[in-house]
LOMI-616196 format. One record per atom (N, C-alpha, C, O, CB): chain; residue number from 1; x, y, z; residue in three letters. Coordinates in nm, 3 decimals, m for minus. Each point is the difference from the previous one (the first is absolute). Glycine has a CB too. Layout:
<r c="A" k="NUM" x="X" y="Y" z="Z" r="Ala"/>
...
This chain:
<r c="A" k="1" x="7.277" y="7.339" z="17.826" r="Met"/>
<r c="A" k="1" x="0.056" y="0.102" z="m0.107" r="Met"/>
<r c="A" k="1" x="0.017" y="m0.063" z="m0.080" r="Met"/>
<r c="A" k="1" x="0.040" y="m0.116" z="0.007" r="Met"/>
<r c="A" k="1" x="0.052" y="0.255" z="0.086" r="Met"/>
<r c="A" k="2" x="m0.125" y="m0.061" z="m0.216" r="Ala"/>
<r c="A" k="2" x="0.004" y="m0.033" z="m0.177" r="Ala"/>
<r c="A" k="2" x="0.152" y="m0.063" z="m0.039" r="Ala"/>
<r c="A" k="2" x="0.087" y="0.087" z="m0.012" r="Ala"/>
<r c="A" k="2" x="m0.261" y="0.147" z="m0.056" r="Ala"/>
<r c="A" k="3" x="0.215" y="m0.364" z="0.048" r="Val"/>
<r c="A" k="3" x="0.165" y="m0.023" z="m0.096" r="Val"/>
<r c="A" k="3" x="m0.047" y="0.007" z="m0.121" r="Val"/>
<r c="A" k="3" x="m0.119" y="m0.011" z="m0.029" r="Val"/>
<r c="A" k="3" x="0.265" y="m0.154" z="0.162" r="Val"/>
<r c="A" k="4" x="m0.043" y="0.185" z="m0.221" r="Pro"/>
<r c="A" k="4" x="m0.005" y="m0.020" z="m0.121" r="Pro"/>
<r c="A" k="4" x="0.030" y="m0.157" z="m0.056" r="Pro"/>
<r c="A" k="4" x="0.118" y="m0.034" z="m0.009" r="Pro"/>
<r c="A" k="4" x="m0.062" y="0.288" z="0.019" r="Pro"/>
<r c="A" k="5" x="m0.155" y="m0.344" z="m0.044" r="Lys"/>
<r c="A" k="5" x="0.052" y="m0.143" z="m0.031" r="Lys"/>
<r c="A" k="5" x="0.128" y="0.019" z="m0.107" r="Lys"/>
<r c="A" k="5" x="0.072" y="m0.088" z="0.047" r="Lys"/>
<r c="A" k="5" x="m0.333" y="m0.033" z="m0.013" r="Lys"/>
<r c="A" k="6" x="0.321" y="0.163" z="m0.119" r="Lys"/>
<r c="A" k="6" x="0.089" y="0.015" z="m0.079" r="Lys"/>
<r c="A" k="6" x="0.069" y="0.122" z="m0.049" r="Lys"/>
<r c="A" k="6" x="m0.065" y="0.102" z="m0.025" r="Lys"/>
<r c="A" k="6" x="m0.043" y="m0.276" z="m0.003" r="Lys"/>
<r c="A" k="7" x="0.242" y="0.168" z="0.014" r="Lys"/>
<r c="A" k="7" x="0.064" y="0.107" z="m0.040" r="Lys"/>
<r c="A" k="7" x="m0.056" y="0.111" z="m0.101" r="Lys"/>
<r c="A" k="7" x="m0.062" y="m0.067" z="m0.082" r="Lys"/>
<r c="A" k="7" x="0.222" y="m0.094" z="0.138" r="Lys"/>
<r c="A" k="8" x="m0.167" y="0.253" z="m0.081" r="Val"/>
<r c="A" k="8" x="m0.027" y="0.117" z="m0.042" r="Val"/>
<r c="A" k="8" x="0.131" y="0.025" z="m0.134" r="Val"/>
<r c="A" k="8" x="0.101" y="0.062" z="0.035" r="Val"/>
<r c="A" k="8" x="m0.234" y="0.019" z="0.242" r="Val"/>
<r c="A" k="9" x="0.128" y="m0.117" z="m0.386" r="Ser"/>
<r c="A" k="9" x="0.121" y="0.038" z="m0.054" r="Ser"/>
<r c="A" k="9" x="0.057" y="0.182" z="0.008" r="Ser"/>
<r c="A" k="9" x="m0.082" y="0.075" z="0.052" r="Ser"/>
<r c="A" k="9" x="0.003" y="m0.310" z="m0.210" r="Ser"/>
<r c="A" k="10" x="0.151" y="0.270" z="0.131" r="Lys"/>
<r c="A" k="10" x="0.067" y="0.088" z="m0.066" r="Lys"/>
<r c="A" k="10" x="m0.093" y="0.109" z="m0.058" r="Lys"/>
<r c="A" k="10" x="m0.053" y="0.107" z="0.030" r="Lys"/>
<r c="A" k="10" x="0.222" y="m0.285" z="m0.070" r="Lys"/>
<r c="A" k="11" x="m0.154" y="0.046" z="m0.103" r="Ala"/>
<r c="A" k="11" x="m0.114" y="0.028" z="m0.136" r="Ala"/>
<r c="A" k="11" x="m0.119" y="0.103" z="0.050" r="Ala"/>
<r c="A" k="11" x="m0.011" y="0.122" z="m0.013" r="Ala"/>
<r c="A" k="11" x="0.039" y="m0.391" z="m0.094" r="Ala"/>
<r c="A" k="12" x="m0.135" y="0.141" z="0.189" r="Arg"/>
<r c="A" k="12" x="m0.113" y="0.005" z="0.025" r="Arg"/>
<r c="A" k="12" x="0.010" y="0.144" z="0.095" r="Arg"/>
<r c="A" k="12" x="m0.076" y="0.094" z="m0.026" r="Arg"/>
<r c="A" k="12" x="0.014" y="m0.376" z="m0.011" r="Arg"/>
<r c="A" k="13" x="0.150" y="0.291" z="0.136" r="Arg"/>
<r c="A" k="13" x="0.002" y="0.108" z="0.073" r="Arg"/>
<r c="A" k="13" x="0.019" y="0.152" z="m0.066" r="Arg"/>
<r c="A" k="13" x="m0.067" y="0.098" z="0.033" r="Arg"/>
<r c="A" k="13" x="0.146" y="m0.280" z="0.121" r="Arg"/>
<r c="A" k="14" x="0.011" y="0.181" z="m0.239" r="Asp"/>
<r c="A" k="14" x="0.039" y="0.133" z="m0.069" r="Asp"/>
<r c="A" k="14" x="m0.098" y="0.049" z="m0.084" r="Asp"/>
<r c="A" k="14" x="m0.026" y="0.120" z="m0.007" r="Asp"/>
<r c="A" k="14" x="0.246" y="m0.178" z="0.010" r="Asp"/>
<r c="A" k="15" x="m0.276" y="m0.026" z="m0.067" r="Lys"/>
<r c="A" k="15" x="m0.135" y="0.007" z="m0.099" r="Lys"/>
<r c="A" k="15" x="m0.130" y="0.082" z="0.090" r="Lys"/>
<r c="A" k="15" x="m0.073" y="0.089" z="m0.046" r="Lys"/>
<r c="A" k="15" x="0.146" y="m0.356" z="m0.090" r="Lys"/>
<r c="A" k="16" x="m0.077" y="0.216" z="0.257" r="Arg"/>
<r c="A" k="16" x="m0.109" y="0.066" z="0.091" r="Arg"/>
<r c="A" k="16" x="0.064" y="0.141" z="0.014" r="Arg"/>
<r c="A" k="16" x="m0.073" y="0.097" z="m0.018" r="Arg"/>
<r c="A" k="16" x="m0.018" y="m0.320" z="0.161" r="Arg"/>
<r c="A" k="17" x="0.182" y="0.237" z="m0.121" r="Arg"/>
<r c="A" k="17" x="0.102" y="0.146" z="0.107" r="Arg"/>
<r c="A" k="17" x="0.005" y="0.092" z="m0.134" r="Arg"/>
<r c="A" k="17" x="0.029" y="0.115" z="0.030" r="Arg"/>
<r c="A" k="17" x="0.192" y="m0.255" z="0.187" r="Arg"/>
<r c="A" k="18" x="m0.236" y="0.126" z="m0.319" r="Ser"/>
<r c="A" k="18" x="0.042" y="0.069" z="m0.143" r="Ser"/>
<r c="A" k="18" x="m0.073" y="0.113" z="m0.049" r="Ser"/>
<r c="A" k="18" x="0.041" y="0.075" z="m0.089" r="Ser"/>
<r c="A" k="18" x="0.020" y="m0.283" z="0.027" r="Ser"/>
<r c="A" k="19" x="m0.170" y="0.218" z="0.121" r="Ser"/>
<r c="A" k="19" x="m0.097" y="0.101" z="m0.073" r="Ser"/>
<r c="A" k="19" x="0.006" y="0.076" z="0.118" r="Ser"/>
<r c="A" k="19" x="m0.037" y="0.116" z="m0.016" r="Ser"/>
<r c="A" k="19" x="m0.130" y="m0.240" z="m0.161" r="Ser"/>
<r c="A" k="20" x="0.210" y="0.087" z="0.317" r="Thr"/>
<r c="A" k="20" x="m0.082" y="0.101" z="0.137" r="Thr"/>
<r c="A" k="20" x="0.163" y="0.047" z="m0.010" r="Thr"/>
<r c="A" k="20" x="0.031" y="0.050" z="0.109" r="Thr"/>
<r c="A" k="20" x="m0.285" y="m0.191" z="0.103" r="Thr"/>
<r c="A" k="21" x="0.317" y="0.141" z="m0.263" r="Trp"/>
<r c="A" k="21" x="0.187" y="0.053" z="0.053" r="Trp"/>
<r c="A" k="21" x="0.033" y="0.139" z="m0.090" r="Trp"/>
<r c="A" k="21" x="0.088" y="0.084" z="0.018" r="Trp"/>
<r c="A" k="21" x="0.037" y="m0.376" z="0.010" r="Trp"/>
<r c="A" k="22" x="m0.232" y="0.281" z="m0.134" r="Lys"/>
<r c="A" k="22" x="0.094" y="0.125" z="m0.119" r="Lys"/>
<r c="A" k="22" x="m0.056" y="0.052" z="0.021" r="Lys"/>
<r c="A" k="22" x="m0.110" y="m0.026" z="0.049" r="Lys"/>
<r c="A" k="22" x="0.198" y="m0.012" z="m0.217" r="Lys"/>
<r c="A" k="23" x="m0.030" y="0.176" z="0.132" r="Leu"/>
<r c="A" k="23" x="m0.044" y="0.184" z="0.062" r="Leu"/>
<r c="A" k="23" x="m0.003" y="m0.008" z="m0.169" r="Leu"/>
<r c="A" k="23" x="0.042" y="m0.053" z="m0.103" r="Leu"/>
<r c="A" k="23" x="0.116" y="0.215" z="0.394" r="Leu"/>
<r c="A" k="24" x="m0.274" y="m0.028" z="m0.204" r="Asp"/>
<r c="A" k="24" x="m0.051" y="0.055" z="m0.172" r="Asp"/>
<r c="A" k="24" x="0.116" y="0.153" z="0.000" r="Asp"/>
<r c="A" k="24" x="0.065" y="0.056" z="0.087" r="Asp"/>
<r c="A" k="24" x="m0.426" y="m0.144" z="m0.103" r="Asp"/>
<r c="A" k="25" x="0.343" y="0.108" z="m0.107" r="Ala"/>
<r c="A" k="25" x="0.094" y="0.114" z="m0.052" r="Ala"/>
<r c="A" k="25" x="m0.101" y="0.133" z="0.039" r="Ala"/>
<r c="A" k="25" x="m0.121" y="m0.015" z="0.013" r="Ala"/>
<r c="A" k="25" x="0.263" y="m0.134" z="m0.244" r="Ala"/>
<r c="A" k="26" x="m0.078" y="0.276" z="0.248" r="Pro"/>
<r c="A" k="26" x="m0.069" y="0.101" z="0.079" r="Pro"/>
<r c="A" k="26" x="m0.072" y="0.064" z="m0.101" r="Pro"/>
<r c="A" k="26" x="0.062" y="0.005" z="m0.107" r="Pro"/>
<r c="A" k="26" x="0.099" y="0.028" z="0.292" r="Pro"/>
<r c="A" k="27" x="m0.272" y="0.017" z="m0.184" r="Thr"/>
<r c="A" k="27" x="m0.080" y="0.034" z="m0.069" r="Thr"/>
<r c="A" k="27" x="0.073" y="0.177" z="m0.026" r="Thr"/>
<r c="A" k="27" x="0.017" y="0.065" z="0.102" r="Thr"/>
<r c="A" k="27" x="m0.240" y="m0.277" z="m0.004" r="Thr"/>
<r c="A" k="28" x="0.262" y="0.278" z="m0.239" r="Leu"/>
<r c="A" k="28" x="0.027" y="0.085" z="0.001" r="Leu"/>
<r c="A" k="28" x="m0.058" y="0.096" z="m0.164" r="Leu"/>
<r c="A" k="28" x="m0.051" y="m0.049" z="m0.100" r="Leu"/>
<r c="A" k="28" x="0.238" y="m0.076" z="0.308" r="Leu"/>
<r c="A" k="29" x="m0.161" y="0.233" z="m0.186" r="Ser"/>
<r c="A" k="29" x="m0.114" y="0.085" z="m0.056" r="Ser"/>
<r c="A" k="29" x="0.068" y="0.134" z="m0.052" r="Ser"/>
<r c="A" k="29" x="0.098" y="0.050" z="0.055" r="Ser"/>
<r c="A" k="29" x="m0.286" y="m0.152" z="0.117" r="Ser"/>
<r c="A" k="30" x="0.140" y="0.143" z="m0.259" r="Lys"/>
<r c="A" k="30" x="0.078" y="0.102" z="m0.076" r="Lys"/>
<r c="A" k="30" x="m0.010" y="0.149" z="0.063" r="Lys"/>
<r c="A" k="30" x="m0.109" y="0.017" z="0.054" r="Lys"/>
<r c="A" k="30" x="0.067" y="m0.165" z="m0.267" r="Lys"/>
<r c="A" k="31" x="0.138" y="0.271" z="0.219" r="Cys"/>
<r c="A" k="31" x="m0.045" y="0.078" z="0.039" r="Cys"/>
<r c="A" k="31" x="m0.074" y="0.071" z="m0.084" r="Cys"/>
<r c="A" k="31" x="0.038" y="m0.031" z="m0.113" r="Cys"/>
<r c="A" k="31" x="0.105" y="0.006" z="0.250" r="Cys"/>
<r c="A" k="32" x="m0.259" y="0.132" z="m0.144" r="Pro"/>
<r c="A" k="32" x="m0.041" y="0.025" z="m0.090" r="Pro"/>
<r c="A" k="32" x="0.097" y="0.162" z="m0.046" r="Pro"/>
<r c="A" k="32" x="0.002" y="0.057" z="m0.109" r="Pro"/>
<r c="A" k="32" x="m0.253" y="m0.231" z="0.183" r="Pro"/>
<r c="A" k="33" x="0.318" y="0.208" z="0.049" r="Lys"/>
<r c="A" k="33" x="0.091" y="0.130" z="m0.029" r="Lys"/>
<r c="A" k="33" x="0.105" y="m0.053" z="m0.130" r="Lys"/>
<r c="A" k="33" x="m0.016" y="0.036" z="m0.117" r="Lys"/>
<r c="A" k="33" x="0.012" y="0.068" z="0.408" r="Lys"/>
<r c="A" k="34" x="0.108" y="m0.189" z="m0.247" r="Cys"/>
<r c="A" k="34" x="0.110" y="m0.005" z="m0.026" r="Cys"/>
<r c="A" k="34" x="0.005" y="m0.155" z="m0.096" r="Cys"/>
<r c="A" k="34" x="0.087" y="m0.040" z="m0.077" r="Cys"/>
<r c="A" k="34" x="m0.012" y="0.215" z="0.308" r="Cys"/>
<r c="A" k="35" x="m0.146" y="m0.209" z="m0.207" r="Gly"/>
<r c="A" k="35" x="m0.010" y="m0.169" z="m0.061" r="Gly"/>
<r c="A" k="35" x="0.084" y="m0.134" z="0.120" r="Gly"/>
<r c="A" k="35" x="m0.022" y="m0.121" z="0.004" r="Gly"/>
<r c="A" k="35" x="0.052" y="0.255" z="m0.314" r="Gly"/>
<r c="A" k="36" x="0.019" y="m0.092" z="0.353" r="Glu"/>
<r c="A" k="36" x="0.094" y="m0.121" z="0.062" r="Glu"/>
<r c="A" k="36" x="m0.075" y="m0.079" z="0.080" r="Glu"/>
<r c="A" k="36" x="m0.108" y="0.042" z="0.043" r="Glu"/>
<r c="A" k="36" x="0.304" y="0.082" z="m0.035" r="Glu"/>
<r c="A" k="37" x="m0.148" y="m0.256" z="0.026" r="Tyr"/>
<r c="A" k="37" x="m0.053" y="m0.061" z="0.064" r="Tyr"/>
<r c="A" k="37" x="m0.003" y="m0.020" z="0.173" r="Tyr"/>
<r c="A" k="37" x="0.105" y="m0.002" z="0.063" r="Tyr"/>
<r c="A" k="37" x="m0.076" y="m0.055" z="m0.299" r="Tyr"/>
<r c="A" k="38" x="m0.136" y="0.044" z="0.290" r="Asn"/>
<r c="A" k="38" x="0.042" y="0.032" z="0.156" r="Asn"/>
<r c="A" k="38" x="m0.099" y="m0.109" z="0.050" r="Asn"/>
<r c="A" k="38" x="m0.047" y="m0.067" z="m0.092" r="Asn"/>
<r c="A" k="38" x="0.115" y="0.354" z="0.111" r="Asn"/>
<r c="A" k="39" x="m0.119" y="m0.327" z="0.133" r="Leu"/>
<r c="A" k="39" x="m0.079" y="m0.047" z="0.063" r="Leu"/>
<r c="A" k="39" x="m0.129" y="0.036" z="m0.004" r="Leu"/>
<r c="A" k="39" x="m0.006" y="0.123" z="0.003" r="Leu"/>
<r c="A" k="39" x="0.172" y="m0.156" z="0.091" r="Leu"/>
<r c="A" k="40" x="m0.289" y="m0.025" z="m0.101" r="Ala"/>
<r c="A" k="40" x="m0.116" y="0.068" z="0.009" r="Ala"/>
<r c="A" k="40" x="m0.059" y="0.030" z="0.106" r="Ala"/>
<r c="A" k="40" x="m0.025" y="m0.069" z="0.099" r="Ala"/>
<r c="A" k="40" x="0.008" y="m0.008" z="m0.261" r="Ala"/>
<r c="A" k="41" x="m0.015" y="0.225" z="0.130" r="Tyr"/>
<r c="A" k="41" x="m0.010" y="0.094" z="0.158" r="Tyr"/>
<r c="A" k="41" x="0.076" y="0.037" z="0.099" r="Tyr"/>
<r c="A" k="41" x="m0.036" y="0.018" z="0.116" r="Tyr"/>
<r c="A" k="41" x="m0.107" y="m0.097" z="m0.135" r="Tyr"/>
<r c="A" k="42" x="0.293" y="0.096" z="m0.045" r="Arg"/>
<r c="A" k="42" x="0.149" y="0.073" z="0.056" r="Arg"/>
<r c="A" k="42" x="0.026" y="0.144" z="m0.118" r="Arg"/>
<r c="A" k="42" x="0.013" y="0.001" z="m0.122" r="Arg"/>
<r c="A" k="42" x="0.129" y="m0.291" z="0.221" r="Arg"/>
<r c="A" k="43" x="m0.144" y="0.397" z="m0.001" r="Val"/>
<r c="A" k="43" x="0.085" y="0.077" z="m0.106" r="Val"/>
<r c="A" k="43" x="0.116" y="m0.049" z="m0.054" r="Val"/>
<r c="A" k="43" x="0.086" y="m0.080" z="0.037" r="Val"/>
<r c="A" k="43" x="m0.162" y="0.244" z="0.063" r="Val"/>
<r c="A" k="44" x="0.055" y="m0.091" z="m0.206" r="Cys"/>
<r c="A" k="44" x="0.125" y="0.003" z="m0.108" r="Cys"/>
<r c="A" k="44" x="0.128" y="0.006" z="0.052" r="Cys"/>
<r c="A" k="44" x="0.051" y="0.101" z="0.048" r="Cys"/>
<r c="A" k="44" x="m0.182" y="0.010" z="m0.192" r="Cys"/>
<r c="A" k="45" x="0.181" y="m0.215" z="0.135" r="Ser"/>
<r c="A" k="45" x="0.149" y="0.042" z="0.001" r="Ser"/>
<r c="A" k="45" x="0.067" y="0.102" z="m0.095" r="Ser"/>
<r c="A" k="45" x="0.078" y="0.087" z="0.040" r="Ser"/>
<r c="A" k="45" x="m0.073" y="m0.302" z="0.034" r="Ser"/>
<r c="A" k="46" x="m0.041" y="0.197" z="m0.201" r="Asn"/>
<r c="A" k="46" x="0.087" y="0.120" z="m0.113" r="Asn"/>
<r c="A" k="46" x="m0.061" y="0.121" z="0.098" r="Asn"/>
<r c="A" k="46" x="0.066" y="0.037" z="0.097" r="Asn"/>
<r c="A" k="46" x="m0.072" y="m0.147" z="m0.416" r="Asn"/>
<r c="A" k="47" x="m0.143" y="0.179" z="0.284" r="Cys"/>
<r c="A" k="47" x="m0.041" y="0.091" z="m0.035" r="Cys"/>
<r c="A" k="47" x="m0.022" y="0.063" z="0.117" r="Cys"/>
<r c="A" k="47" x="0.035" y="0.114" z="0.030" r="Cys"/>
<r c="A" k="47" x="m0.099" y="m0.192" z="m0.227" r="Cys"/>
<r c="A" k="48" x="m0.002" y="m0.009" z="0.271" r="Gly"/>
<r c="A" k="48" x="0.008" y="0.022" z="0.187" r="Gly"/>
<r c="A" k="48" x="m0.178" y="0.013" z="m0.007" r="Gly"/>
<r c="A" k="48" x="m0.032" y="0.061" z="0.101" r="Gly"/>
<r c="A" k="48" x="0.324" y="0.125" z="m0.007" r="Gly"/>
<r c="A" k="49" x="m0.405" y="m0.218" z="m0.168" r="Thr"/>
<r c="A" k="49" x="m0.137" y="0.065" z="m0.053" r="Thr"/>
<r c="A" k="49" x="m0.087" y="m0.141" z="0.040" r="Thr"/>
<r c="A" k="49" x="0.043" y="m0.112" z="m0.025" r="Thr"/>
<r c="A" k="49" x="0.041" y="0.307" z="m0.211" r="Thr"/>
<r c="A" k="50" x="m0.215" y="m0.166" z="0.301" r="Tyr"/>
<r c="A" k="50" x="m0.058" y="m0.103" z="0.005" r="Tyr"/>
<r c="A" k="50" x="m0.090" y="0.038" z="m0.011" r="Tyr"/>
<r c="A" k="50" x="m0.006" y="0.111" z="0.053" r="Tyr"/>
<r c="A" k="50" x="0.106" y="m0.221" z="0.034" r="Tyr"/>
<r c="A" k="51" x="m0.244" y="0.064" z="m0.158" r="Lys"/>
<r c="A" k="51" x="m0.131" y="0.009" z="m0.047" r="Lys"/>
<r c="A" k="51" x="0.017" y="0.162" z="m0.077" r="Lys"/>
<r c="A" k="51" x="m0.089" y="0.084" z="0.014" r="Lys"/>
<r c="A" k="51" x="m0.052" y="m0.264" z="0.203" r="Lys"/>
<r c="A" k="52" x="0.210" y="0.195" z="m0.262" r="Gly"/>
<r c="A" k="52" x="0.017" y="0.127" z="m0.059" r="Gly"/>
<r c="A" k="52" x="0.074" y="0.127" z="0.076" r="Gly"/>
<r c="A" k="52" x="0.061" y="0.080" z="m0.071" r="Gly"/>
<r c="A" k="52" x="m0.266" y="m0.171" z="m0.037" r="Gly"/>
<r c="A" k="53" x="0.200" y="0.110" z="0.246" r="Glu"/>
<r c="A" k="53" x="0.015" y="0.067" z="0.084" r="Glu"/>
<r c="A" k="53" x="0.219" y="m0.015" z="0.012" r="Glu"/>
<r c="A" k="53" x="0.062" y="m0.103" z="m0.024" r="Glu"/>
<r c="A" k="53" x="m0.403" y="0.059" z="0.140" r="Glu"/>
<r c="A" k="54" x="0.389" y="0.148" z="m0.083" r="Gln"/>
<r c="A" k="54" x="0.137" y="m0.002" z="0.018" r="Gln"/>
<r c="A" k="54" x="0.033" y="m0.004" z="0.151" r="Gln"/>
<r c="A" k="54" x="m0.003" y="0.096" z="0.077" r="Gln"/>
<r c="A" k="54" x="0.031" y="0.026" z="m0.298" r="Gln"/>
<r c="A" k="55" x="0.003" y="m0.251" z="0.250" r="Ile"/>
<r c="A" k="55" x="0.021" y="m0.003" z="0.147" r="Ile"/>
<r c="A" k="55" x="0.168" y="m0.014" z="0.035" r="Ile"/>
<r c="A" k="55" x="0.032" y="0.011" z="0.118" r="Ile"/>
<r c="A" k="55" x="m0.291" y="m0.132" z="m0.091" r="Ile"/>
<r c="A" k="56" x="0.364" y="0.098" z="m0.126" r="Ile"/>
<r c="A" k="56" x="0.112" y="0.021" z="0.095" r="Ile"/>
<r c="A" k="56" x="0.047" y="0.085" z="m0.154" r="Ile"/>
<r c="A" k="56" x="m0.019" y="m0.038" z="m0.116" r="Ile"/>
<r c="A" k="56" x="0.077" y="m0.207" z="0.357" r="Ile"/>
<r c="A" k="57" x="0.022" y="0.400" z="m0.181" r="Ala"/>
<r c="A" k="57" x="0.057" y="0.071" z="m0.076" r="Ala"/>
<r c="A" k="57" x="0.108" y="m0.097" z="m0.067" r="Ala"/>
<r c="A" k="57" x="0.069" y="m0.087" z="0.053" r="Ala"/>
<r c="A" k="57" x="m0.132" y="0.302" z="0.083" r="Ala"/>
<r c="A" k="58" x="0.055" y="m0.171" z="m0.277" r="Glu"/>
<r c="A" k="58" x="0.108" y="m0.075" z="m0.075" r="Glu"/>
<r c="A" k="58" x="0.119" y="0.063" z="0.012" r="Glu"/>
<r c="A" k="58" x="0.003" y="0.107" z="0.060" r="Glu"/>
<r c="A" k="58" x="m0.148" y="m0.187" z="m0.213" r="Glu"/>
<r c="A" k="59" x="0.227" y="0.040" z="0.115" r="Lys"/>
<r c="A" k="59" x="0.127" y="m0.035" z="0.051" r="Lys"/>
<r c="A" k="59" x="0.132" y="0.113" z="m0.110" r="Lys"/>
<r c="A" k="59" x="0.011" y="m0.016" z="m0.121" r="Lys"/>
<r c="A" k="59" x="m0.130" y="m0.300" z="0.209" r="Lys"/>
<r c="A" k="60" x="0.207" y="0.425" z="m0.002" r="Ala"/>
<r c="A" k="60" x="0.029" y="0.104" z="m0.127" r="Ala"/>
<r c="A" k="60" x="0.109" y="m0.057" z="m0.097" r="Ala"/>
<r c="A" k="60" x="0.111" y="m0.041" z="0.035" r="Ala"/>
<r c="A" k="60" x="m0.162" y="0.251" z="0.118" r="Ala"/>
<r c="A" k="61" x="m0.006" y="m0.206" z="m0.298" r="Glu"/>
<r c="A" k="61" x="0.117" y="m0.051" z="m0.051" r="Glu"/>
<r c="A" k="61" x="0.184" y="0.078" z="0.025" r="Glu"/>
<r c="A" k="61" x="0.030" y="0.113" z="0.039" r="Glu"/>
<r c="A" k="61" x="m0.263" y="m0.192" z="m0.215" r="Glu"/>
<r c="A" k="62" x="0.317" y="m0.029" z="0.135" r="Lys"/>
<r c="A" k="62" x="0.149" y="0.016" z="0.020" r="Lys"/>
<r c="A" k="62" x="0.054" y="0.068" z="m0.113" r="Lys"/>
<r c="A" k="62" x="m0.026" y="m0.034" z="m0.115" r="Lys"/>
<r c="A" k="62" x="0.045" y="m0.165" z="0.246" r="Lys"/>
<r c="A" k="63" x="0.068" y="0.311" z="m0.095" r="Lys"/>
<r c="A" k="63" x="0.021" y="0.050" z="m0.171" r="Lys"/>
<r c="A" k="63" x="0.146" y="m0.055" z="0.004" r="Lys"/>
<r c="A" k="63" x="0.077" y="m0.011" z="0.096" r="Lys"/>
<r c="A" k="63" x="m0.238" y="0.270" z="m0.151" r="Lys"/>
<r c="A" k="64" x="0.175" y="m0.285" z="m0.060" r="Ala"/>
<r c="A" k="64" x="0.157" y="m0.076" z="m0.049" r="Ala"/>
<r c="A" k="64" x="0.059" y="0.116" z="m0.022" r="Ala"/>
<r c="A" k="64" x="0.117" y="0.003" z="m0.038" r="Ala"/>
<r c="A" k="64" x="m0.162" y="m0.229" z="m0.088" r="Ala"/>
């Protein structure tokens, strides 16, 4: 079985691990109807449209 000859320092170990554990920011796209940012390939949470079609009915406006 392979055994390391010398101890790997914490700095060397962490340099090797640094780039693989970073998370990417989610890709956001602008809704063509309302302009709000949302995740790509998802129904817009603000207006309820997807690819120009109304998927979810808009919420009724509250009267003050």
